[in-house]
C-alpha positions in Angstrom: -93.8 -25.8 80.7 -90.8 -24.1 79.3 -90.3 -20.4 80.3 -90.4 -18.2 77.1 -89.6 -14.6 77.7 -91.8 -11.8 76.3 -88.7 -10.6 74.4 -88.7 -14.0 72.6 -92.4 -13.7 71.8 -91.7 -10.3 70.2 -89.8 -12.0 67.4 -93.2 -13.3 66.3 -95.0 -10.1 67.1 -93.3 -6.8 68.0 -96.6 -5.3 68.9 -97.2 -8.0 71.5 -94.4 -6.7 73.7 -96.3 -3.6 74.8 -99.5 -5.4 75.3 -97.9 -8.3 77.2 -95.9 -5.8 79.3 -99.2 -4.1 80.3 -100.7 -7.4 81.3 -97.6 -8.4 83.1 -97.8 -5.4 85.3 -101.2 -6.7 86.5 -100.4 -10.4 86.6 -96.9 -10.4 88.1 -97.2 -7.3 90.4 -93.5 -6.7 90.4 -90.1 -7.1 88.7 -87.2 -9.5 89.3 -84.0 -7.9 90.4 -80.3 -8.7 90.4 -79.8 -11.0 87.5 -76.3 -10.9 86.1 -77.3 -12.4 82.7 -78.4 -9.7 80.3 -80.9 -12.0 78.8 -82.2 -13.0 82.2 -82.2 -9.4 83.2 -84.3 -8.6 80.3 -86.6 -11.4 81.1 -86.7 -10.2 84.7 -87.7 -6.7 83.6 -90.3 -8.0 81.2 -91.8 -11.1 82.9 -92.0 -14.4 81.2 -95.0 -15.3 79.0 -95.3 -18.6 80.9 -95.7 -16.7 84.1 -98.9 -15.2 82.8 -102.1 -17.2 83.2 -103.3 -18.9 80.1 -106.4 -16.7 79.8 -104.4 -13.5 80.0 -101.9 -14.9 77.4 -104.8 -15.2 75.0 -105.9 -11.6 75.7 -102.3 -10.4 75.1 -101.9 -12.3 71.8 -105.4 -11.1 70.6 -104.5 -7.5 71.5 -101.2 -7.9 69.5 -103.0 -9.3 66.5 -105.6 -6.5 66.7 -102.9 -3.9 66.8 -101.2 -5.5 63.8 -104.5 -5.5 61.9 -105.0 -1.8 62.8 -101.5 -1.0 61.5 -102.2 -2.9 58.2 -105.6 -1.3 57.8 -104.2 2.2 58.3 -101.5 1.4 55.7 -104.1 0.1 53.3 -106.3 3.2 53.9 -103.3 5.5 53.2 -102.5 3.6 50.0 -106.1 3.7 48.8 -106.3 7.4 49.6 -103.0 8.0 47.7 -104.3 6.0 44.7 -107.6 7.9 44.7 -105.9 11.2 44.8 -103.7 10.2 41.9 -106.7 9.0 39.9 -108.5 12.3 40.7 -105.4 14.3 39.6 -105.2 12.4 36.3 -108.9 12.7 35.6 -108.8 16.4 36.4 -105.9 16.8 33.9 -107.8 14.8 31.3 -111.0 16.9 31.8 -109.0 20.1 31.5 -107.4 18.9 28.3 -110.8 18.0 26.9 -112.3 21.3 27.9 -109.5 23.2 26.3 -109.8 21.2 23.1 -113.5 21.9 23.0 -113.0 25.6 23.6 -110.3 25.7 20.8 -112.6 23.9 18.4 -115.5 26.3 19.2 -113.2 29.3 18.7 -112.0 27.9 15.4 -115.5 27.3 14.2 -116.6 30.8 15.2 -113.6 32.3 13.4 -114.4 30.3 10.3 -118.0 31.4 10.3 -117.0 35.1 10.8 -114.5 34.8 7.9 -117.1 33.1 5.7 -119.7 35.9 6.5 -117.1 38.5 5.8 -116.1 36.9 2.5 -119.8 36.7 1.5 -120.3 40.4 2.1 -117.1 41.3 0.2 -118.2 39.2 -2.8 -121.7 40.7 -2.7 -120.3 44.2 -2.4 -117.9 43.7 -5.3 -120.7 42.3 -7.4 -123.0 45.2 -6.5 -120.5 47.9 -7.7 -122.0 47.9 -11.1 -124.6 50.7 -11.0 -127.6 51.4 -13.2 -125.5 53.4 -15.6 -124.0 50.1 -16.8 -127.2 49.2 -18.4 -128.8 51.0 -21.3 -131.9 53.0 -20.4 -135.1 51.8 -21.8 -138.7 53.0 -21.6 -139.8 49.6 -20.2 -138.3 46.2 -19.4 -139.6 42.7 -19.7 -139.3 40.2 -16.9 -136.6 38.4 -18.8 -134.6 41.6 -19.2 -135.0 42.4 -15.5 -133.9 38.9 -14.5 -130.9 39.2 -16.9 -129.9 42.4 -15.1 -130.2 40.7 -11.7 -128.0 37.8 -12.9 -125.2 40.3 -13.7 -125.5 42.1 -10.4 -126.3 39.4 -7.8 -123.5 36.8 -7.1 -124.3 33.5 -8.8 -124.4 31.6 -5.6 -127.0 34.0 -4.2 -129.1 34.6 -7.2 -131.7 31.9 -6.6 -132.4 33.1 -3.1 -132.6 36.7 -4.4 -135.0 35.5 -7.1 -137.2 33.6 -4.6 -137.7 36.8 -2.6 -138.5 38.9 -5.7 -140.9 36.2 -6.9 -142.9 36.5 -3.7 -142.6 40.3 -3.4 -143.4 41.5 -6.9 -143.2 38.6 -9.4 -140.4 40.6 -11.1 -142.6 43.6 -11.7 -140.3 46.6 -11.1 -143.3 48.9 -11.0 -145.3 46.8 -8.5 -147.0 48.9 -5.8 -148.6 47.8 -2.6 -151.8 49.9 -2.3 -152.0 49.4 1.4 -148.4 50.1 2.6 -147.0 51.9 -0.4 -144.1 49.4 -0.8 -142.7 49.6 -4.3 -140.6 47.9 -6.8 -139.0 44.5 -7.3 -138.1 44.0 -3.6 -141.0 46.1 -2.3 -139.0 48.7 -0.5 -140.8 50.5 2.3 -140.9 53.4 2.3 -140.2 53.3 -1.4 -138.1 56.4 -1.4 -135.3 54.5 0.4 -134.2 53.2 -2.9 -133.0 56.7 -3.9 -129.8 55.9 -2.1 -129.0 53.6 -5.0 -129.9 56.0 -7.7 -132.3 58.8 -8.6 -134.0 56.7 -11.2 -135.2 54.1 -8.7 -138.8 54.3 -9.9 -138.1 53.4 -13.5 -134.8 51.5 -13.5 -134.8 47.8 -12.4 -131.0 47.8 -12.1 -131.2 50.5 -9.5 -133.8 48.6 -7.6 -131.8 45.4 -7.8 -128.7 47.1 -6.5 -130.6 48.6 -3.6 -132.3 45.3 -2.8 -129.0 43.4 -2.8 -127.3 45.9 -0.5 -130.3 45.8 1.8 -130.2 42.0 2.1 -126.4 42.0 2.7 -126.5 44.7 5.3 -129.6 43.5 7.2 -129.2 39.7 6.9 -125.7 39.0 5.7 -126.7 37.7 2.2 -129.8 37.1 0.0 -129.8 33.5 1.1 -129.9 34.6 4.8 -132.7 37.0 3.9 -134.6 34.2 2.2 -134.2 31.9 5.2 -135.7 34.7 7.3 -138.5 35.2 4.8 -139.4 31.5 4.9 -139.6 31.6 8.7 -141.6 34.8 8.9 -143.3 35.4 5.6 -141.5 38.7 5.1 -138.0 40.1 5.3 
């Protein structure tokens, strides 16, 4: 059998040197001294693989392979952890971007709704500036005349909603009175005297009642259509 030094075996497996060296300490029980050849000196210091019994050689080689596998496994684990951390970082950045986009969209939608509500009120307010003095005074008014007044006071886009409420509250009778509650007029104001804020002639002038009713719907609900939506859900407004 040829004598192969442990240093030579290390060419195939660097890890094996340490393991074989440990085995050598048990198998050889000592070191060779005095060699003048550097290679032989190294071999003397390390002990030759051939000097180790066959069973112990297998143990040494198995230990070397196990160590190599452990090193490779550790490296693979580190690479997997690095990859997972990078994926997590990218996903976190993606989630943050999506969250910000959703928040920006919600803020924009809220702003648009607020602007729309404000514009509604401004339009309604401008349309309601025409007071009862703009209409000639009459001793009485027909339903058609009262509705014509309402069309001139209530914004066109809100008129149908306003009309729906008046239909249910008074059927366009500006003198309608609820005997139980005392509610009065086209929009059944309660108490009736609240309509005095729109004009002293609130009892006899449909235009004054329309103006008060429109202002009430705008201030309490946002618009006649919002008031009508509430009426539909609750049976009153």
